[in-house]
Jmol script that loads the backbone (N, CA, C; Angstrom):
load data "model"
ATOM      1  N   MET A   1     -47.181  98.053 160.997  1.00  0.00           N
ATOM      2  CA  MET A   1     -45.944  99.087 160.031  1.00  0.00           C
ATOM      3  C   MET A   1     -47.391  99.719 159.675  1.00  0.00           C
ATOM      4  N   ALA A   2     -47.007 101.131 159.740  1.00  0.00           N
ATOM      5  CA  ALA A   2     -47.322 102.537 159.066  1.00  0.00           C
ATOM      6  C   ALA A   2     -47.870 102.479 158.000  1.00  0.00           C
ATOM      7  N   ILE A   3     -47.952 101.592 156.788  1.00  0.00           N
ATOM      8  CA  ILE A   3     -48.219 101.884 155.555  1.00  0.00           C
ATOM      9  C   ILE A   3     -49.036 103.317 154.955  1.00  0.00           C
ATOM     10  N   ALA A   4     -49.770 103.505 155.630  1.00  0.00           N
ATOM     11  CA  ALA A   4     -50.141 105.043 155.612  1.00  0.00           C
ATOM     12  C   ALA A   4     -49.110 106.360 155.194  1.00  0.00           C
ATOM     13  N   ALA A   5     -48.388 106.252 156.013  1.00  0.00           N
ATOM     14  CA  ALA A   5     -46.821 107.032 155.665  1.00  0.00           C
ATOM     15  C   ALA A   5     -46.003 106.979 154.381  1.00  0.00           C
ATOM     16  N   VAL A   6     -46.401 105.586 153.808  1.00  0.00           N
ATOM     17  CA  VAL A   6     -46.117 105.554 152.749  1.00  0.00           C
ATOM     18  C   VAL A   6     -46.527 106.263 151.302  1.00  0.00           C
ATOM     19  N   SER A   7     -46.164 107.229 150.635  1.00  0.00           N
ATOM     20  CA  SER A   7     -47.025 108.196 149.563  1.00  0.00           C
ATOM     21  C   SER A   7     -47.067 107.357 148.442  1.00  0.00           C
ATOM     22  N   THR A   8     -46.516 106.373 148.067  1.00  0.00           N
ATOM     23  CA  THR A   8     -46.935 105.694 146.853  1.00  0.00           C
ATOM     24  C   THR A   8     -47.864 105.200 146.533  1.00  0.00           C
ATOM     25  N   GLY A   9     -48.904 105.091 145.482  1.00  0.00           N
ATOM     26  CA  GLY A   9     -49.951 103.974 145.730  1.00  0.00           C
ATOM     27  C   GLY A   9     -49.520 103.006 145.014  1.00  0.00           C
ATOM     28  N   ASP A  10     -48.595 102.926 144.027  1.00  0.00           N
ATOM     29  CA  ASP A  10     -47.695 101.661 143.470  1.00  0.00           C
ATOM     30  C   ASP A  10     -47.495 100.360 144.070  1.00  0.00           C
ATOM     31  N   ASP A  11     -48.597  99.435 143.825  1.00  0.00           N
ATOM     32  CA  ASP A  11     -48.556  97.826 144.294  1.00  0.00           C
ATOM     33  C   ASP A  11     -47.515  97.262 144.311  1.00  0.00           C
ATOM     34  N   ALA A  12     -46.793  97.534 143.291  1.00  0.00           N
ATOM     35  CA  ALA A  12     -45.771  96.544 143.205  1.00  0.00           C
ATOM     36  C   ALA A  12     -44.430  97.026 144.186  1.00  0.00           C
ATOM     37  N   ARG A  13     -44.612  98.091 144.339  1.00  0.00           N
ATOM     38  CA  ARG A  13     -43.311  98.438 145.327  1.00  0.00           C
ATOM     39  C   ARG A  13     -43.967  98.460 146.865  1.00  0.00           C
ATOM     40  N   LEU A  14     -44.723  97.892 146.993  1.00  0.00           N
ATOM     41  CA  LEU A  14     -45.739  97.368 148.306  1.00  0.00           C
ATOM     42  C   LEU A  14     -45.578  96.299 148.497  1.00  0.00           C
ATOM     43  N   MET A  15     -45.276  95.057 147.664  1.00  0.00           N
ATOM     44  CA  MET A  15     -45.300  94.240 147.962  1.00  0.00           C
ATOM     45  C   MET A  15     -44.346  94.222 149.364  1.00  0.00           C
ATOM     46  N   TRP A  16     -43.396  94.790 149.563  1.00  0.00           N
ATOM     47  CA  TRP A  16     -41.988  94.204 150.447  1.00  0.00           C
ATOM     48  C   TRP A  16     -42.843  94.258 151.743  1.00  0.00           C
ATOM     49  N   VAL A  17     -43.906  95.104 151.944  1.00  0.00           N
ATOM     50  CA  VAL A  17     -44.535  95.359 153.152  1.00  0.00           C
ATOM     51  C   VAL A  17     -44.976  93.859 153.772  1.00  0.00           C
ATOM     52  N   SER A  18     -45.647  92.871 152.905  1.00  0.00           N
ATOM     53  CA  SER A  18     -46.005  91.772 153.445  1.00  0.00           C
ATOM     54  C   SER A  18     -45.067  90.684 153.747  1.00  0.00           C
ATOM     55  N   GLN A  19     -44.148  91.026 153.462  1.00  0.00           N
ATOM     56  CA  GLN A  19     -42.856  90.075 153.939  1.00  0.00           C
ATOM     57  C   GLN A  19     -41.588  90.983 155.159  1.00  0.00           C
ATOM     58  N   ALA A  20     -42.309  92.478 155.373  1.00  0.00           N
ATOM     59  CA  ALA A  20     -41.818  92.847 156.775  1.00  0.00           C
ATOM     60  C   ALA A  20     -41.600  92.101 158.165  1.00  0.00           C
ATOM     61  N   ARG A  21     -40.789  92.100 158.831  1.00  0.00           N
ATOM     62  CA  ARG A  21     -40.954  90.946 160.138  1.00  0.00           C
ATOM     63  C   ARG A  21     -41.994  92.370 160.762  1.00  0.00           C
ATOM     64  N   CYS A  22     -41.840  92.981 160.812  1.00  0.00           N
ATOM     65  CA  CYS A  22     -42.666  94.287 161.682  1.00  0.00           C
ATOM     66  C   CYS A  22     -44.185  94.276 161.581  1.00  0.00           C
ATOM     67  N   ARG A  23     -44.745  93.703 160.195  1.00  0.00           N
ATOM     68  CA  ARG A  23     -46.041  92.897 159.984  1.00  0.00           C
ATOM     69  C   ARG A  23     -47.069  92.971 160.813  1.00  0.00           C
ATOM     70  N   GLY A  24     -47.143  91.873 161.814  1.00  0.00           N
ATOM     71  CA  GLY A  24     -47.717  91.418 162.773  1.00  0.00           C
ATOM     72  C   GLY A  24     -47.692  92.276 163.992  1.00  0.00           C
ATOM     73  N   GLY A  25     -46.653  93.265 164.011  1.00  0.00           N
ATOM     74  CA  GLY A  25     -46.227  93.774 165.206  1.00  0.00           C
ATOM     75  C   GLY A  25     -47.484  95.356 165.773  1.00  0.00           C
ATOM     76  N   ASN A  26     -46.799  95.734 166.656  1.00  0.00           N
ATOM     77  CA  ASN A  26     -47.563  96.875 167.028  1.00  0.00           C
ATOM     78  C   ASN A  26     -46.870  98.101 166.606  1.00  0.00           C
ATOM     79  N   PRO A  27     -47.477  98.925 166.027  1.00  0.00           N
ATOM     80  CA  PRO A  27     -46.926  99.698 164.714  1.00  0.00           C
ATOM     81  C   PRO A  27     -46.331 101.077 165.856  1.00  0.00           C
ATOM     82  N   ASP A  28     -46.949 101.290 167.171  1.00  0.00           N
ATOM     83  CA  ASP A  28     -46.187 102.047 167.815  1.00  0.00           C
ATOM     84  C   ASP A  28     -45.085 101.975 168.698  1.00  0.00           C
ATOM     85  N   ASP A  29     -44.374 100.381 168.482  1.00  0.00           N
ATOM     86  CA  ASP A  29     -43.373 100.382 168.726  1.00  0.00           C
ATOM     87  C   ASP A  29     -42.189 100.520 167.773  1.00  0.00           C
ATOM     88  N   LEU A  30     -42.130 100.851 166.338  1.00  0.00           N
ATOM     89  CA  LEU A  30     -41.535 101.735 165.866  1.00  0.00           C
ATOM     90  C   LEU A  30     -41.758 103.112 165.690  1.00  0.00           C
ATOM     91  N   PHE A  31     -42.436 103.809 166.290  1.00  0.00           N
ATOM     92  CA  PHE A  31     -42.904 105.332 166.486  1.00  0.00           C
ATOM     93  C   PHE A  31     -42.183 106.059 167.772  1.00  0.00           C
ATOM     94  N   VAL A  32     -41.367 105.606 168.460  1.00  0.00           N
ATOM     95  CA  VAL A  32     -40.790 106.131 169.709  1.00  0.00           C
ATOM     96  C   VAL A  32     -39.920 107.176 169.703  1.00  0.00           C
ATOM     97  N   ARG A  33     -39.476 107.667 170.509  1.00  0.00           N
ATOM     98  CA  ARG A  33     -38.507 108.577 170.952  1.00  0.00           C
ATOM     99  C   ARG A  33     -36.985 108.554 171.019  1.00  0.00           C
ATOM    100  N   GLY A  34     -36.011 109.426 170.382  1.00  0.00           N
ATOM    101  CA  GLY A  34     -34.876 108.988 171.308  1.00  0.00           C
ATOM    102  C   GLY A  34     -34.283 107.909 171.190  1.00  0.00           C
ATOM    103  N   ALA A  35     -33.717 107.482 172.459  1.00  0.00           N
ATOM    104  CA  ALA A  35     -32.871 106.419 172.434  1.00  0.00           C
ATOM    105  C   ALA A  35     -33.651 104.968 172.715  1.00  0.00           C
ATOM    106  N   ALA A  36     -34.893 105.285 173.023  1.00  0.00           N
ATOM    107  CA  ALA A  36     -35.797 103.984 172.711  1.00  0.00           C
ATOM    108  C   ALA A  36     -35.738 103.625 170.786  1.00  0.00           C
ATOM    109  N   GLN A  37     -35.774 104.632 169.654  1.00  0.00           N
ATOM    110  CA  GLN A  37     -35.358 104.204 167.847  1.00  0.00           C
ATOM    111  C   GLN A  37     -34.882 103.270 168.152  1.00  0.00           C
ATOM    112  N   ARG A  38     -33.304 103.157 168.841  1.00  0.00           N
ATOM    113  CA  ARG A  38     -32.134 102.202 168.482  1.00  0.00           C
ATOM    114  C   ARG A  38     -32.484 100.914 169.370  1.00  0.00           C
ATOM    115  N   LYS A  39     -32.967 101.185 170.273  1.00  0.00           N
ATOM    116  CA  LYS A  39     -34.015  99.458 170.379  1.00  0.00           C
ATOM    117  C   LYS A  39     -35.180  99.224 169.570  1.00  0.00           C
ATOM    118  N   ALA A  40     -35.692  99.935 169.267  1.00  0.00           N
ATOM    119  CA  ALA A  40     -36.844  99.533 168.024  1.00  0.00           C
ATOM    120  C   ALA A  40     -36.125  99.277 166.817  1.00  0.00           C
ATOM    121  N   ALA A  41     -35.315  99.674 166.311  1.00  0.00           N
ATOM    122  CA  ALA A  41     -34.229  99.628 165.351  1.00  0.00           C
ATOM    123  C   ALA A  41     -33.344  97.408 165.489  1.00  0.00           C
ATOM    124  N   THR A  42     -34.041  97.203 166.402  1.00  0.00           N
ATOM    125  CA  THR A  42     -33.497  96.060 166.808  1.00  0.00           C
ATOM    126  C   THR A  42     -34.414  94.858 165.439  1.00  0.00           C
ATOM    127  N   ILE A  43     -36.022  95.314 165.649  1.00  0.00           N
ATOM    128  CA  ILE A  43     -36.669  94.655 164.722  1.00  0.00           C
ATOM    129  C   ILE A  43     -36.205  94.189 163.912  1.00  0.00           C
ATOM    130  N   CYS A  44     -35.457  95.238 163.094  1.00  0.00           N
ATOM    131  CA  CYS A  44     -34.955  95.251 161.949  1.00  0.00           C
ATOM    132  C   CYS A  44     -34.425  94.064 161.518  1.00  0.00           C
ATOM    133  N   ARG A  45     -33.161  94.138 162.382  1.00  0.00           N
ATOM    134  CA  ARG A  45     -32.209  93.252 161.929  1.00  0.00           C
ATOM    135  C   ARG A  45     -31.951  92.281 161.406  1.00  0.00           C
ATOM    136  N   HIS A  46     -32.964  91.054 160.946  1.00  0.00           N
ATOM    137  CA  HIS A  46     -33.225  90.244 160.253  1.00  0.00           C
ATOM    138  C   HIS A  46     -34.359  89.933 159.472  1.00  0.00           C
ATOM    139  N   CYS A  47     -34.694  91.434 159.807  1.00  0.00           N
ATOM    140  CA  CYS A  47     -36.096  91.357 158.176  1.00  0.00           C
ATOM    141  C   CYS A  47     -35.190  91.112 156.678  1.00  0.00           C
ATOM    142  N   PRO A  48     -35.904  90.686 155.887  1.00  0.00           N
ATOM    143  CA  PRO A  48     -35.746  90.307 154.723  1.00  0.00           C
ATOM    144  C   PRO A  48     -36.193  91.163 153.792  1.00  0.00           C
ATOM    145  N   VAL A  49     -36.624  92.406 154.428  1.00  0.00           N
ATOM    146  CA  VAL A  49     -36.663  93.590 153.323  1.00  0.00           C
ATOM    147  C   VAL A  49     -36.299  94.630 153.616  1.00  0.00           C
ATOM    148  N   GLN A  50     -35.523  94.720 154.236  1.00  0.00           N
ATOM    149  CA  GLN A  50     -34.892  96.025 155.489  1.00  0.00           C
ATOM    150  C   GLN A  50     -34.302  96.916 154.058  1.00  0.00           C
ATOM    151  N   LEU A  51     -33.949  96.402 153.270  1.00  0.00           N
ATOM    152  CA  LEU A  51     -33.710  97.514 152.125  1.00  0.00           C
ATOM    153  C   LEU A  51     -34.528  98.363 151.719  1.00  0.00           C
ATOM    154  N   GLU A  52     -35.622  97.512 151.034  1.00  0.00           N
ATOM    155  CA  GLU A  52     -37.005  98.122 150.642  1.00  0.00           C
ATOM    156  C   GLU A  52     -37.489  99.296 151.059  1.00  0.00           C
ATOM    157  N   CYS A  53     -37.491  98.537 152.744  1.00  0.00           N
ATOM    158  CA  CYS A  53     -38.218  99.566 153.767  1.00  0.00           C
ATOM    159  C   CYS A  53     -37.550 100.906 153.475  1.00  0.00           C
ATOM    160  N   GLY A  54     -36.142 100.851 154.250  1.00  0.00           N
ATOM    161  CA  GLY A  54     -35.480 101.863 154.320  1.00  0.00           C
ATOM    162  C   GLY A  54     -35.521 102.799 153.285  1.00  0.00           C
ATOM    163  N   ALA A  55     -35.345 102.377 152.258  1.00  0.00           N
ATOM    164  CA  ALA A  55     -35.304 103.004 150.663  1.00  0.00           C
ATOM    165  C   ALA A  55     -36.953 103.810 150.169  1.00  0.00           C
ATOM    166  N   ASP A  56     -37.704 103.393 150.796  1.00  0.00           N
ATOM    167  CA  ASP A  56     -38.636 103.445 150.692  1.00  0.00           C
ATOM    168  C   ASP A  56     -39.191 105.047 151.799  1.00  0.00           C
ATOM    169  N   ALA A  57     -38.910 104.633 152.772  1.00  0.00           N
ATOM    170  CA  ALA A  57     -38.255 105.668 153.664  1.00  0.00           C
ATOM    171  C   ALA A  57     -38.096 106.567 153.244  1.00  0.00           C
ATOM    172  N   LEU A  58     -36.519 106.808 152.905  1.00  0.00           N
ATOM    173  CA  LEU A  58     -35.523 107.810 152.172  1.00  0.00           C
ATOM    174  C   LEU A  58     -36.410 108.586 150.916  1.00  0.00           C
ATOM    175  N   ASP A  59     -36.866 107.876 150.165  1.00  0.00           N
ATOM    176  CA  ASP A  59     -37.483 108.240 148.802  1.00  0.00           C
ATOM    177  C   ASP A  59     -38.564 109.208 149.389  1.00  0.00           C
ATOM    178  N   ASN A  60     -39.373 108.312 150.264  1.00  0.00           N
ATOM    179  CA  ASN A  60     -40.854 109.495 150.412  1.00  0.00           C
ATOM    180  C   ASN A  60     -40.486 110.482 151.744  1.00  0.00           C
ATOM    181  N   ARG A  61     -39.199 110.398 152.006  1.00  0.00           N
ATOM    182  CA  ARG A  61     -38.727 111.694 152.641  1.00  0.00           C
ATOM    183  C   ARG A  61     -39.680 111.514 154.491  1.00  0.00           C
ATOM    184  N   VAL A  62     -39.933 110.052 155.032  1.00  0.00           N
ATOM    185  CA  VAL A  62     -40.787 110.015 156.154  1.00  0.00           C
ATOM    186  C   VAL A  62     -40.039 110.221 156.921  1.00  0.00           C
ATOM    187  N   GLU A  63     -40.348 110.860 157.641  1.00  0.00           N
ATOM    188  CA  GLU A  63     -39.622 111.741 159.246  1.00  0.00           C
ATOM    189  C   GLU A  63     -39.905 111.079 160.300  1.00  0.00           C
ATOM    190  N   PHE A  64     -40.497 110.609 160.765  1.00  0.00           N
ATOM    191  CA  PHE A  64     -40.999 109.773 161.983  1.00  0.00           C
ATOM    192  C   PHE A  64     -40.895 108.406 161.862  1.00  0.00           C
ATOM    193  N   GLY A  65     -40.204 107.889 162.714  1.00  0.00           N
ATOM    194  CA  GLY A  65     -40.432 105.954 163.119  1.00  0.00           C
ATOM    195  C   GLY A  65     -39.172 105.497 162.981  1.00  0.00           C
ATOM    196  N   VAL A  66     -38.887 104.241 163.041  1.00  0.00           N
ATOM    197  CA  VAL A  66     -37.982 103.998 162.310  1.00  0.00           C
ATOM    198  C   VAL A  66     -38.506 102.286 161.415  1.00  0.00           C
ATOM    199  N   TRP A  67     -37.700 103.004 160.363  1.00  0.00           N
ATOM    200  CA  TRP A  67     -38.121 102.097 158.665  1.00  0.00           C
ATOM    201  C   TRP A  67     -36.397 101.653 158.377  1.00  0.00           C
ATOM    202  N   GLY A  68     -36.668 100.408 158.214  1.00  0.00           N
ATOM    203  CA  GLY A  68     -35.295  99.257 157.291  1.00  0.00           C
ATOM    204  C   GLY A  68     -34.182  99.803 158.173  1.00  0.00           C
ATOM    205  N   GLY A  69     -34.926  99.486 159.709  1.00  0.00           N
ATOM    206  CA  GLY A  69     -33.839  99.513 160.751  1.00  0.00           C
ATOM    207  C   GLY A  69     -32.622 100.845 161.175  1.00  0.00           C
ATOM    208  N   MET A  70     -33.390 101.980 160.466  1.00  0.00           N
ATOM    209  CA  MET A  70     -32.680 103.453 160.644  1.00  0.00           C
ATOM    210  C   MET A  70     -33.383 104.337 161.392  1.00  0.00           C
ATOM    211  N   THR A  71     -32.716 105.285 162.142  1.00  0.00           N
ATOM    212  CA  THR A  71     -33.418 105.941 162.841  1.00  0.00           C
ATOM    213  C   THR A  71     -33.843 107.359 162.350  1.00  0.00           C
ATOM    214  N   GLU A  72     -34.741 107.891 162.977  1.00  0.00           N
ATOM    215  CA  GLU A  72     -35.146 109.451 162.117  1.00  0.00           C
ATOM    216  C   GLU A  72     -33.404 110.073 161.947  1.00  0.00           C
ATOM    217  N   ARG A  73     -32.878 110.097 162.857  1.00  0.00           N
ATOM    218  CA  ARG A  73     -31.743 110.761 162.798  1.00  0.00           C
ATOM    219  C   ARG A  73     -30.582 109.645 161.603  1.00  0.00           C
ATOM    220  N   GLN A  74     -30.429 108.949 161.447  1.00  0.00           N
ATOM    221  CA  GLN A  74     -29.752 108.250 160.422  1.00  0.00           C
ATOM    222  C   GLN A  74     -30.224 108.217 159.188  1.00  0.00           C
ATOM    223  N   ARG A  75     -31.548 108.268 159.094  1.00  0.00           N
ATOM    224  CA  ARG A  75     -32.022 108.929 157.527  1.00  0.00           C
ATOM    225  C   ARG A  75     -31.865 110.235 157.348  1.00  0.00           C
ATOM    226  N   ARG A  76     -31.917 111.438 158.262  1.00  0.00           N
ATOM    227  CA  ARG A  76     -31.850 112.166 157.886  1.00  0.00           C
ATOM    228  C   ARG A  76     -30.116 112.790 157.015  1.00  0.00           C
ATOM    229  N   ALA A  77     -29.277 112.171 158.306  1.00  0.00           N
ATOM    230  CA  ALA A  77     -27.967 111.832 157.702  1.00  0.00           C
ATOM    231  C   ALA A  77     -27.901 111.743 156.631  1.00  0.00           C
ATOM    232  N   LEU A  78     -28.545 110.219 155.808  1.00  0.00           N
ATOM    233  CA  LEU A  78     -28.205 109.466 154.830  1.00  0.00           C
ATOM    234  C   LEU A  78     -29.135 110.574 153.730  1.00  0.00           C
ATOM    235  N   LEU A  79     -29.459 111.884 153.895  1.00  0.00           N
ATOM    236  CA  LEU A  79     -30.415 112.638 153.131  1.00  0.00           C
ATOM    237  C   LEU A  79     -29.425 113.769 153.049  1.00  0.00           C
ATOM    238  N   ARG A  80     -28.709 113.876 153.892  1.00  0.00           N
ATOM    239  CA  ARG A  80     -27.856 115.369 153.862  1.00  0.00           C
ATOM    240  C   ARG A  80     -26.488 114.997 153.590  1.00  0.00           C
ATOM    241  N   GLN A  81     -25.806 113.831 153.618  1.00  0.00           N
ATOM    242  CA  GLN A  81     -25.100 113.413 152.725  1.00  0.00           C
ATOM    243  C   GLN A  81     -24.715 112.727 151.431  1.00  0.00           C
ATOM    244  N   HIS A  82     -25.898 113.036 150.574  1.00  0.00           N
ATOM    245  CA  HIS A  82     -26.630 112.532 149.616  1.00  0.00           C
ATOM    246  C   HIS A  82     -27.364 113.344 149.127  1.00  0.00           C
ATOM    247  N   PRO A  83     -27.520 114.250 148.851  1.00  0.00           N
ATOM    248  CA  PRO A  83     -28.538 114.840 148.492  1.00  0.00           C
ATOM    249  C   PRO A  83     -28.744 114.307 147.268  1.00  0.00           C
ATOM    250  N   GLU A  84     -27.696 114.096 146.460  1.00  0.00           N
ATOM    251  CA  GLU A  84     -27.409 113.889 144.278  1.00  0.00           C
ATOM    252  C   GLU A  84     -28.680 112.232 144.080  1.00  0.00           C
ATOM    253  N   VAL A  85     -29.080 111.844 145.318  1.00  0.00           N
ATOM    254  CA  VAL A  85     -29.680 110.515 145.460  1.00  0.00           C
ATOM    255  C   VAL A  85     -31.299 110.808 144.783  1.00  0.00           C
ATOM    256  N   THR A  86     -31.365 110.199 143.752  1.00  0.00           N
ATOM    257  CA  THR A  86     -33.170 110.404 143.117  1.00  0.00           C
ATOM    258  C   THR A  86     -33.500 108.811 143.714  1.00  0.00           C
ATOM    259  N   SER A  87     -33.195 108.203 143.835  1.00  0.00           N
ATOM    260  CA  SER A  87     -33.835 106.742 144.066  1.00  0.00           C
ATOM    261  C   SER A  87     -33.070 106.040 145.011  1.00  0.00           C
ATOM    262  N   TRP A  88     -33.124 105.587 146.442  1.00  0.00           N
ATOM    263  CA  TRP A  88     -32.548 105.448 147.350  1.00  0.00           C
ATOM    264  C   TRP A  88     -32.651 103.504 147.040  1.00  0.00           C
ATOM    265  N   ALA A  89     -33.873 103.111 146.245  1.00  0.00           N
ATOM    266  CA  ALA A  89     -33.262 101.612 146.066  1.00  0.00           C
ATOM    267  C   ALA A  89     -32.555 101.330 145.305  1.00  0.00           C
ATOM    268  N   GLN A  90     -32.082 102.489 144.279  1.00  0.00           N
ATOM    269  CA  GLN A  90     -30.850 101.857 143.063  1.00  0.00           C
ATOM    270  C   GLN A  90     -29.744 102.500 143.639  1.00  0.00           C
ATOM    271  N   PHE A  91     -29.661 103.122 144.582  1.00  0.00           N
ATOM    272  CA  PHE A  91     -28.139 103.412 145.661  1.00  0.00           C
ATOM    273  C   PHE A  91     -28.103 102.305 146.264  1.00  0.00           C
ATOM    274  N   PHE A  92     -29.067 101.853 147.020  1.00  0.00           N
ATOM    275  CA  PHE A  92     -28.714 100.604 147.744  1.00  0.00           C
ATOM    276  C   PHE A  92     -28.132  99.450 146.697  1.00  0.00           C
ATOM    277  N   GLU A  93     -28.453  98.942 146.084  1.00  0.00           N
ATOM    278  CA  GLU A  93     -28.033  98.341 145.150  1.00  0.00           C
ATOM    279  C   GLU A  93     -27.266  98.402 144.454  1.00  0.00           C
ATOM    280  N   ALA A  94     -26.694  99.219 144.048  1.00  0.00           N
ATOM    281  CA  ALA A  94     -25.154 100.032 143.656  1.00  0.00           C
ATOM    282  C   ALA A  94     -24.296  99.462 145.065  1.00  0.00           C
ATOM    283  N   GLN A  95     -24.559 100.143 145.911  1.00  0.00           N
ATOM    284  CA  GLN A  95     -23.157  99.659 146.882  1.00  0.00           C
ATOM    285  C   GLN A  95     -23.313  97.953 147.226  1.00  0.00           C
ATOM    286  N   ARG A  96     -24.577  97.646 147.374  1.00  0.00           N
ATOM    287  CA  ARG A  96     -24.613  95.819 147.523  1.00  0.00           C
ATOM    288  C   ARG A  96     -23.884  95.392 146.317  1.00  0.00           C
ATOM    289  N   ARG A  97     -23.762  95.610 145.107  1.00  0.00           N
ATOM    290  CA  ARG A  97     -22.864  95.337 143.758  1.00  0.00           C
ATOM    291  C   ARG A  97     -21.554  95.182 143.974  1.00  0.00           C
ATOM    292  N   ARG A  98     -21.134  96.477 144.871  1.00  0.00           N
ATOM    293  CA  ARG A  98     -19.561  97.057 145.102  1.00  0.00           C
ATOM    294  C   ARG A  98     -19.074  96.232 145.665  1.00  0.00           C
ATOM    295  N   HIS A  99     -19.849  96.394 147.190  1.00  0.00           N
ATOM    296  CA  HIS A  99     -19.326  95.330 148.551  1.00  0.00           C
ATOM    297  C   HIS A  99     -19.264  93.762 147.990  1.00  0.00           C
ATOM    298  N   ARG A 100     -20.418  93.622 146.671  1.00  0.00           N
ATOM    299  CA  ARG A 100     -20.217  92.256 146.955  1.00  0.00           C
ATOM    300  C   ARG A 100     -18.848  92.000 145.294  1.00  0.00           C
ATOM    301  N   ALA A 101     -18.556  92.832 145.060  1.00  0.00           N
ATOM    302  CA  ALA A 101     -17.752  92.833 143.873  1.00  0.00           C
ATOM    303  C   ALA A 101     -16.311  92.754 144.811  1.00  0.00           C
ATOM    304  N   ASP A 102     -16.218  93.499 145.477  1.00  0.00           N
ATOM    305  CA  ASP A 102     -14.970  94.112 146.511  1.00  0.00           C
ATOM    306  C   ASP A 102     -14.358  93.093 147.254  1.00  0.00           C
ATOM    307  N   ALA A 103     -15.616  92.011 147.850  1.00  0.00           N
ATOM    308  CA  ALA A 103     -15.425  90.562 148.423  1.00  0.00           C
ATOM    309  C   ALA A 103     -14.855  89.498 147.555  1.00  0.00           C
ATOM    310  N   VAL A 104     -15.152  89.772 146.396  1.00  0.00           N
ATOM    311  CA  VAL A 104     -14.330  88.203 145.617  1.00  0.00           C
ATOM    312  C   VAL A 104     -13.214  88.823 145.087  1.00  0.00           C
TER     313      VAL A 104
END
end "model"
wireframe off; spacefill off
backbone 0.3
color backbone group
C-alpha cells in the first residue's frame, strides 16, 4: 500500500492501514492503468477498511491508483457529483446510517 500518497500525519486516521487487505501485497498491483484498475479493485472487495481507505483518498484528492475499491475515474466522478462534501468519512457514515434506517 502506498502510504506516502496519504497527506495526513494524524496517526489515529492511519490506524486503518494496518487492517487493510492490501497491506502485504505488491503496491504496484493497485497502481495500474485503464481497464486493469477494475481487476485491481477486486482486492478491496472484502476489505474491512474499504470505506476508510476510499474516504481518505477522496479527502486527500489522491489522483492515482485504486483506493477503497474505487478506480481513479470513479473517485473523480464522486468528487464532481458532490463538490459540497468536506469529509468523505462523514459522508459515507451518513449514507451507511441512511441505508440501515431504510432497511428497518
